[in-house]
C-alpha atoms as a printed R data frame, in Angstrom:
    type eleno elety resid chain resno       x      y       z
1   ATOM     1    CA   MET     A     1 104.065 79.889  85.471
2   ATOM     2    CA   PRO     A     2 100.669 77.250  86.538
3   ATOM     3    CA   GLY     A     3  98.605 74.480  84.011
4   ATOM     4    CA   VAL     A     4  95.070 73.660  83.413
5   ATOM     5    CA   ASN     A     5  92.713 73.592  86.330
6   ATOM     6    CA   VAL     A     6  91.390 70.097  88.096
7   ATOM     7    CA   LEU     A     7  91.330 68.829  91.579
8   ATOM     8    CA   ILE     A     8  94.089 66.107  91.812
9   ATOM     9    CA   PRO     A     9  92.992 62.829  94.341
10  ATOM    10    CA   GLY     A    10  94.731 63.903  97.770
11  ATOM    11    CA   LEU     A    11  94.488 67.743  96.623
12  ATOM    12    CA   ARG     A    12  91.400 68.427  98.401
13  ATOM    13    CA   THR     A    13  90.991 71.744 100.332
14  ATOM    14    CA   SER     A    14  92.994 71.433 103.304
15  ATOM    15    CA   THR     A    15  90.689 71.540 106.631
16  ATOM    16    CA   PRO     A    16  88.884 74.484 107.776
17  ATOM    17    CA   ALA     A    17  88.848 73.838 111.786
18  ATOM    18    CA   VAL     A    18  92.187 76.525 112.463
19  ATOM    19    CA   SER     A    19  90.967 79.496 112.556
20  ATOM    20    CA   VAL     A    20  92.719 81.384 108.927
21  ATOM    21    CA   SER     A    21  93.982 85.762 109.464
22  ATOM    22    CA   ALA     A    22  95.324 86.264 105.885
23  ATOM    23    CA   VAL     A    23  94.836 84.346 102.236
24  ATOM    24    CA   VAL     A    24  98.057 84.346  99.869
25  ATOM    25    CA   LEU     A    25  97.045 84.248  96.191
26  ATOM    26    CA   ASP     A    26  99.004 83.141  92.807
27  ATOM    27    CA   TYR     A    27  98.382 85.392  90.215
28  ATOM    28    CA   GLY     A    28  98.494 83.147  87.100
29  ATOM    29    CA   ASN     A    29  95.720 80.759  86.130
30  ATOM    30    CA   VAL     A    30  94.618 81.737  89.565
31  ATOM    31    CA   LEU     A    31  93.689 85.647  89.240
32  ATOM    32    CA   TYR     A    32  94.378 86.515  85.733
33  ATOM    33    CA   ALA     A    33  94.453 83.801  82.312
34  ATOM    34    CA   TRP     A    34  98.274 82.615  82.010
35  ATOM    35    CA   GLU     A    35  97.437 81.304  77.387
36  ATOM    36    CA   PRO     A    36 101.705 81.518  76.865
37  ATOM    37    CA   ILE     A    37 100.617 80.217  73.129
38  ATOM    38    CA   ALA     A    38  97.922 84.122  72.848
39  ATOM    39    CA   SER     A    39 101.865 85.530  72.976
40  ATOM    40    CA   VAL     A    40 102.530 84.013  69.398
41  ATOM    41    CA   ALA     A    41  99.621 83.766  67.842
42  ATOM    42    CA   GLY     A    42  99.710 84.938  63.814
43  ATOM    43    CA   TYR     A    43 103.342 84.799  63.841
44  ATOM    44    CA   VAL     A    44 103.238 80.496  64.461
45  ATOM    45    CA   SER     A    45 100.788 78.007  63.278
46  ATOM    46    CA   ALA     A    46  99.442 75.823  66.786
47  ATOM    47    CA   ASP     A    47 100.784 72.483  65.767
48  ATOM    48    CA   ALA     A    48 104.778 74.648  65.911
49  ATOM    49    CA   TRP     A    49 103.951 76.466  68.779
50  ATOM    50    CA   GLU     A    50 102.617 72.723  70.390
51  ATOM    51    CA   GLU     A    51 106.564 70.576  69.201
52  ATOM    52    CA   PHE     A    52 108.697 74.247  71.092
53  ATOM    53    CA   VAL     A    53 106.670 73.753  73.979
54  ATOM    54    CA   VAL     A    54 106.267 70.065  73.755
55  ATOM    55    CA   ASP     A    55 110.459 69.291  71.646
56  ATOM    56    CA   GLY     A    56 111.439 71.708  73.152
57  ATOM    57    CA   GLY     A    57 111.486 71.620  76.684
58  ATOM    58    CA   PHE     A    58 109.149 75.528  76.601
59  ATOM    59    CA   LEU     A    59 107.678 75.783  80.725
60  ATOM    60    CA   THR     A    60 111.213 74.124  81.483
61  ATOM    61    CA   TRP     A    61 113.267 77.375  80.664
62  ATOM    62    CA   ASN     A    62 110.371 79.692  81.333
63  ATOM    63    CA   GLU     A    63 110.584 78.641  85.090
64  ATOM    64    CA   ARG     A    64 115.165 79.881  84.461
65  ATOM    65    CA   LEU     A    65 113.110 83.466  84.025
66  ATOM    66    CA   ASP     A    66 110.508 83.202  86.732
67  ATOM    67    CA   LEU     A    67 114.233 82.689  88.487
68  ATOM    68    CA   GLY     A    68 115.171 85.767  87.757
69  ATOM    69    CA   GLU     A    69 117.861 84.455  84.563
70  ATOM    70    CA   PRO     A    70 118.140 87.431  82.361
71  ATOM    71    CA   PHE     A    71 116.848 86.228  79.257
72  ATOM    72    CA   GLU     A    72 119.778 87.397  77.301
73  ATOM    73    CA   GLN     A    73 121.473 84.111  79.145
74  ATOM    74    CA   VAL     A    74 118.132 81.902  78.598
75  ATOM    75    CA   LEU     A    75 118.157 82.632  74.494
76  ATOM    76    CA   ASN     A    76 122.075 81.925  74.342
77  ATOM    77    CA   ASP     A    77 121.792 78.506  76.018
78  ATOM    78    CA   TYR     A    78 118.876 78.287  73.965
79  ATOM    79    CA   ALA     A    79 120.332 78.657  70.781
80  ATOM    80    CA   ARG     A    80 123.381 76.726  72.152
81  ATOM    81    CA   ALA     A    81 121.059 74.001  73.045
82  ATOM    82    CA   HIS     A    82 119.027 73.677  69.775
83  ATOM    83    CA   PRO     A    83 121.769 74.726  66.918
84  ATOM    84    CA   GLU     A    84 119.514 72.307  65.033
85  ATOM    85    CA   ARG     A    85 116.121 74.375  65.517
86  ATOM    86    CA   PRO     A    86 116.821 78.251  65.060
87  ATOM    87    CA   ASP     A    87 112.850 78.520  64.235
88  ATOM    88    CA   TRP     A    88 112.118 77.586  68.473
89  ATOM    89    CA   VAL     A    89 114.832 80.157  69.314
90  ATOM    90    CA   GLU     A    90 112.593 82.742  67.853
91  ATOM    91    CA   ILE     A    91 109.332 81.584  68.783
92  ATOM    92    CA   LEU     A    92 111.335 82.249  72.592
93  ATOM    93    CA   SER     A    93 112.438 85.121  71.405
94  ATOM    94    CA   THR     A    94 108.506 86.420  70.025
95  ATOM    95    CA   TYR     A    95 107.467 84.994  73.027
96  ATOM    96    CA   ARG     A    96 109.083 87.419  75.431
97  ATOM    97    CA   ALA     A    97 108.707 89.976  72.986
98  ATOM    98    CA   ASN     A    98 104.773 90.253  72.829
99  ATOM    99    CA   PHE     A    99 104.336 88.630  77.069
100 ATOM   100    CA   PRO     A   100 101.647 90.727  78.063
101 ATOM   101    CA   ASP     A   101  99.596 89.484  75.486
102 ATOM   102    CA   SER     A   102  99.356 85.860  76.844
103 ATOM   103    CA   LEU     A   103  97.625 87.349  79.750
104 ATOM   104    CA   THR     A   104  93.914 86.525  77.896
105 ATOM   105    CA   GLY     A   105  91.697 88.152  80.983
106 ATOM   106    CA   PRO     A   106  90.755 87.826  85.094
107 ATOM   107    CA   VAL     A   107  89.453 84.277  85.816
108 ATOM   108    CA   PRO     A   108  86.342 84.660  86.074
109 ATOM   109    CA   GLY     A   109  84.926 85.266  89.912
110 ATOM   110    CA   THR     A   110  88.099 85.738  90.987
111 ATOM   111    CA   LEU     A   111  88.872 89.395  91.434
112 ATOM   112    CA   GLY     A   112  85.346 89.774  92.365
113 ATOM   113    CA   VAL     A   113  86.015 87.179  95.476
114 ATOM   114    CA   VAL     A   114  88.775 89.407  95.695
115 ATOM   115    CA   ASP     A   115  86.891 92.840  96.246
116 ATOM   116    CA   ASP     A   116  84.815 90.168  98.971
117 ATOM   117    CA   LEU     A   117  87.351 89.939 101.011
118 ATOM   118    CA   LEU     A   118  89.167 93.607 100.706
119 ATOM   119    CA   ALA     A   119  85.702 95.166 101.570
120 ATOM   120    CA   ALA     A   120  86.407 92.126 105.002
121 ATOM   121    CA   GLY     A   121  89.689 93.480 105.456
122 ATOM   122    CA   VAL     A   122  91.234 90.974 105.252
123 ATOM   123    CA   PRO     A   123  95.246 90.366 103.978
124 ATOM   124    CA   LEU     A   124  96.110 89.624 101.083
125 ATOM   125    CA   TYR     A   125  99.367 88.576  99.955
126 ATOM   126    CA   LEU     A   126 100.478 87.704  96.519
127 ATOM   127    CA   LEU     A   127 102.710 84.726  95.683
128 ATOM   128    CA   SER     A   128 103.330 84.402  91.636
129 ATOM   129    CA   ASN     A   129 105.835 82.206  90.224
130 ATOM   130    CA   PHE     A   130 106.759 85.687  87.670
131 ATOM   131    CA   ASP     A   131 109.665 86.437  85.733
132 ATOM   132    CA   ALA     A   132 110.331 90.183  87.247
133 ATOM   133    CA   PRO     A   133 110.501 92.897  84.446
134 ATOM   134    CA   THR     A   134 107.177 90.984  82.645
135 ATOM   135    CA   PHE     A   135 105.892 91.234  86.108
136 ATOM   136    CA   PRO     A   136 104.578 95.301  85.457
137 ATOM   137    CA   ALA     A   137 102.198 94.831  83.094
138 ATOM   138    CA   ALA     A   138 101.262 91.962  84.667
139 ATOM   139    CA   ARG     A   139  99.913 93.916  87.691
140 ATOM   140    CA   ALA     A   140  98.405 97.147  86.224
141 ATOM   141    CA   MET     A   141  95.858 94.632  85.168
142 ATOM   142    CA   VAL     A   142  95.648 93.877  88.764
143 ATOM   143    CA   PRO     A   143  93.654 97.249  89.947
144 ATOM   144    CA   GLN     A   144  93.718 95.478  93.815
145 ATOM   145    CA   LEU     A   145  97.245 93.861  94.233
146 ATOM   146    CA   GLU     A   146  98.080 97.664  94.949
147 ATOM   147    CA   ARG     A   147  95.837 96.881  98.559
148 ATOM   148    CA   PHE     A   148  97.424 93.338  98.231
149 ATOM   149    CA   ARG     A   149  99.546 94.080 102.399
150 ATOM   150    CA   GLY     A   150 102.627 92.783 100.391
151 ATOM   151    CA   LEU     A   151 103.436 91.079  96.134
152 ATOM   152    CA   MET     A   152 106.449 88.376  95.806
153 ATOM   153    CA   VAL     A   153 107.471 86.824  92.898
154 ATOM   154    CA   SER     A   154 109.758 84.652  92.257
155 ATOM   155    CA   GLY     A   155 111.912 86.714  89.716
156 ATOM   156    CA   GLN     A   156 112.698 89.577  92.216
157 ATOM   157    CA   GLU     A   157 113.706 86.980  94.702
158 ATOM   158    CA   ARG     A   158 115.385 84.066  92.616
159 ATOM   159    CA   GLN     A   159 113.394 81.305  94.386
160 ATOM   160    CA   VAL     A   160 110.172 79.333  92.844
161 ATOM   161    CA   LYS     A   161 107.274 77.447  94.282
162 ATOM   162    CA   PRO     A   162 107.790 75.072  95.481
163 ATOM   163    CA   SER     A   163 110.931 75.517  97.512
164 ATOM   164    CA   PRO     A   164 110.612 75.625 100.705
165 ATOM   165    CA   VAL     A   165 112.664 78.533 100.420
166 ATOM   166    CA   ILE     A   166 110.318 80.863  98.421
167 ATOM   167    CA   PHE     A   167 107.195 79.503 101.034
168 ATOM   168    CA   ARG     A   168 109.156 80.779 104.634
169 ATOM   169    CA   ARG     A   169 110.978 83.927 102.892
170 ATOM   170    CA   LEU     A   170 107.263 84.950 102.461
171 ATOM   171    CA   LEU     A   171 106.441 84.321 106.550
172 ATOM   172    CA   GLU     A   172 109.577 85.462 107.660
173 ATOM   173    CA   ARG     A   173 108.906 88.907 105.768
174 ATOM   174    CA   TYR     A   174 105.306 89.724 106.150
175 ATOM   175    CA   GLY     A   175 105.241 88.324 109.825
176 ATOM   176    CA   LEU     A   176 102.562 85.632 108.767
177 ATOM   177    CA   ILE     A   177 102.281 82.533 111.117
178 ATOM   178    CA   ALA     A   178 101.477 78.962 108.738
179 ATOM   179    CA   ALA     A   179  99.087 78.042 110.529
180 ATOM   180    CA   PHE     A   180  96.741 80.861 110.346
181 ATOM   181    CA   THR     A   181  97.825 81.800 106.575
182 ATOM   182    CA   LEU     A   182  96.161 80.438 103.800
183 ATOM   183    CA   PHE     A   183  97.629 79.251 100.558
184 ATOM   184    CA   VAL     A   184  95.575 79.239  97.161
185 ATOM   185    CA   ASP     A   185  96.943 78.398  93.958
186 ATOM   186    CA   ASP     A   186  96.397 76.245  91.280
187 ATOM   187    CA   SER     A   187  99.183 73.485  90.920
188 ATOM   188    CA   PRO     A   188  99.314 69.949  92.578
189 ATOM   189    CA   ALA     A   189 103.025 70.640  92.743
190 ATOM   190    CA   ASN     A   190 102.802 74.177  94.890
191 ATOM   191    CA   ILE     A   191  99.557 72.947  96.978
192 ATOM   192    CA   ARG     A   192 101.621 70.240  97.755
193 ATOM   193    CA   GLY     A   193 104.688 72.477  98.791
194 ATOM   194    CA   ALA     A   194 103.073 74.408 100.641
195 ATOM   195    CA   ARG     A   195 101.576 72.456 102.905
196 ATOM   196    CA   ALA     A   196 104.741 70.646 103.735
197 ATOM   197    CA   VAL     A   197 106.138 74.523 105.174
198 ATOM   198    CA   GLY     A   198 102.878 74.167 108.172
199 ATOM   199    CA   LEU     A   199 100.237 76.462 105.331
200 ATOM   200    CA   ARG     A   200  96.949 75.766 105.209
201 ATOM   201    CA   THR     A   201  96.000 75.902 101.266
202 ATOM   202    CA   HIS     A   202  92.850 75.909  98.933
203 ATOM   203    CA   HIS     A   203  93.271 73.865  95.111
204 ATOM   204    CA   PHE     A   204  92.577 75.701  93.181
205 ATOM   205    CA   THR     A   205  90.217 75.102  90.152
206 ATOM   206    CA   GLY     A   206  87.457 77.781  90.395
207 ATOM   207    CA   ALA     A   207  86.331 81.126  91.547
208 ATOM   208    CA   GLY     A   208  82.692 79.129  92.553
209 ATOM   209    CA   PRO     A   209  85.094 76.202  95.458
210 ATOM   210    CA   LEU     A   210  87.340 79.487  96.197
211 ATOM   211    CA   ARG     A   211  84.255 81.466  97.686
212 ATOM   212    CA   ALA     A   212  82.675 78.442  99.219
213 ATOM   213    CA   ASP     A   213  86.044 77.330 101.126
214 ATOM   214    CA   LEU     A   214  86.577 81.581 101.853
215 ATOM   215    CA   ILE     A   215  83.112 81.156 103.311
216 ATOM   216    CA   GLU     A   216  83.205 78.534 105.529
217 ATOM   217    CA   ARG     A   217  86.645 79.503 106.643
218 ATOM   218    CA   GLY     A   218  84.830 82.604 108.447
219 ATOM   219    CA   LEU     A   219  86.294 84.756 105.702
220 ATOM   220    CA   LEU     A   220  83.348 85.720 103.972
221 ATOM   221    CA   PRO     A   221  80.155 86.141 105.163
222 ATOM   222    CA   ARG     A   222  77.608 83.468 104.046
223 ATOM   223    CA   PRO     A   223  74.608 85.780 102.141
């Protein structure tokens, strides 16, 4: 799952010169905010969490969950890797046990954009790096997902963005053509990965720029 939404030089939205017929959206920090510290709020201090993330390598270990590895295996390996820090093991357990609390609310404006795309008949798809057992709770938070044409979650596929494997699998499974498919994500690495397989891209920094891009591409009507 991605981090802070910052427009990165060299990652401008790809040109709308080619028409787009389908849109693929990320989940975390595009549709719904993911703030992992919220899952441990009240259990550990902010300083302890920061140390766990930076020195304990939280994001690296979390990627193993996104790859579909069983949590107990990841936790056991983490304990062996950090025998001197049982507190870090406990933090990881707390994070997973309270995962739904890390999803702190819809990203402002994005679900309105999704509603408008659905109303316009634009085929929508989800491609998200996500720990598979925790996804049903996340899915329930975005009822619009039930109207998407397809949902692809890394933990079920055992592949993560930005690997070209998962992008190509998405295209093949749903019969999409890369040049006519727009991929929306807040991660610069994922945007680069999508471009490498020929997808059109929008580097997400907020619902406003996304709506403007979709209007320019003709996917949403002008006011």
